[in-house]
N, C-alpha and C positions, 0 to 999 in steps of 0.2 A: 518364737517361743510358744512352744505347745504346752497348753494348760492341762496336764494330765489329770483326769477327774474321771468319775463313772459318767455314763449317759444318764441324764434326767428322766423320769418317766413323763410320758404325755400327760400333761395336767388333767385330761379327762379321763384317763384311766383311773383316776384315784377319786372320781365321783360316782354317784349311783348312775347306772346306765339308762340312757334314755333312747329313743326311736332316732333313726338319722333320716334326713332327706338329700336331696342333690344340692351340691354347690359346685359351679363351674367358674373358670376365669379364662379370658382371652390374654391373660398376661404373666399368669403362674401356673405351676403344675405340680401336682402331688410328687415329692420325693425329687424334685428337680431343681437346679439352681435357679434363683430369681436374677433377672437382668439387673444392673446397676440403676436404673430408672428408679427401683422401688427401695434403695439404700438410700441412708440418712445422708445429709449434706456435709456431716463431719467427716465421711469417708468417700467424699467426690460424687456422691450418689444423686438422685434427682427429687429424692423425697418425696415421690408420688405414691399414693394407695393403688394398689391394683384394681383393675376391674372385676368385679364379683357379680354373679347372677346366681339364684336360688329358685328351686321349683319342688313341688311335691311335699311341701309342708304341711302340717295338720290343719285341716278346715278351720278348727276352732282357734287358730292363731290370731292373738290379739296386736301384736307389735312383734318387732325384732330387735335384736341386740347384735352388733358385730364387733368382734374383738380379734386383736393379732397379739400373741404373746411368743415369746423366745424362751423354752425351758432350759435353753443350753448356756444362758447367760451365768458368767462366772459371779453370781450374787448371792447365792444362797437361797433366792426367791424368784429366781427367772428374772424377765423383764416385760412389761408391758408395753407394747408400741402403739397400739390403740384400741379405745374402748367408745364405740359409738351407740348412744342409749335411745330407746323409745322411737325407733323407725317405724312409721306407721304400718300395719299389716299389708296395704296395697303395695308398697314397695318391695320390689323382688330383683332389683339388681343396683348396683352403684358403678358409675362410668370411673375410668382411670383419672384420678386424681381428686375423687371426692371426699378424701380424708381431711377436710377441713374442720373448723371448729363447731360447725353446725353443717349437715349434710342431709338432704331428702326428708326434712322435717325432724329430724333427730337431733340429739347434740352429744359432743364429746366430753368426757370426764378428763382430767389430766394423765397424761402417760407418764412413763418412768424418764422420760426427759424433762418432765415437769411442764410439759406444753400440752394443749388442748388440740386434738386432732392426732392426724396419723404422723407418727416419726418413724422413719425408715430403719432397716437392718444396719447394724454396725457392730458386728461381732469384732474381738480382738483381732488384729493381724496375727496369723500364724496359726490361730486356733482351727480347731477341727470345723465341719459345717456345721453352723446351727440350723435348727428347724425353726420356721416360723408358722405358727399356727394360727391360722386363719379360721374363725368360727363364725357361723350364724346362728344364733339361738332363737328358735321360735318360741315366743313368751305368751303365757296364757291370760295376760291381761293387756289393755291398749297403751298402758305405761306403767313402768316401774315408778315407785314413789321416792323418785331420786332428783337431785340436782346436779349441774356440771360439777359442784364442790365435792361430789362423792369421789371416793379413791376406788382404783379398780378391784381391790379387795372387797368393798362394800357393794360394787355391782355384781360380784362374784358371788357374794353371800345371797344375794336377792335371787340371782339366777337359779342358785341351788333350790329354790322353793317354787320358781316360775316357768322353768325349761320345760316344754313339751316335747320338743325334739331338737338336735343340733346336727348341722352339717360343717364339715371340716376339710380344708385343704392346707397340705404341710409342705410348702417349698422349703429350699434352704439356701443360705447365703455364706460365703467364706471370703476371707480376704487373705491372700497368699502373702508370705513375707516377702 
């Protein structure tokens, strides 16, 4: 069953532009299908967050926020898979599987599965490939004034006022019928 609908815009195309920096991964690649290790348990995946590393961020970075968002989810509002807040500025990489509730000195808010931490890809079977937008936001303060009870939307609102630069990688995932 193919869900015929227009391709959603990349969420960061809708926000004021900010400078970019370098984001790499040993596990996922821009525009390439993700291995099942990074898909959700509900679709037989390993539910591991991919390894991510970043560099060349602004010198005045106070902290980082890492997010993963699926703009192609058939929800009208996309689907937040991971929102990791208040990583210290000294953290410039996360190993594979670091998507627990707390990681590297930061904390996760609830994803759209209703869980804290990383929740892997799980697009509807037969749907087109979904984009998973992994973003690292360089933030101008040591910590956003948020708690783990914040929603991804509230984190995004705060990021609109505190993001110095953003690095993005966009792998895909699809479940064939």
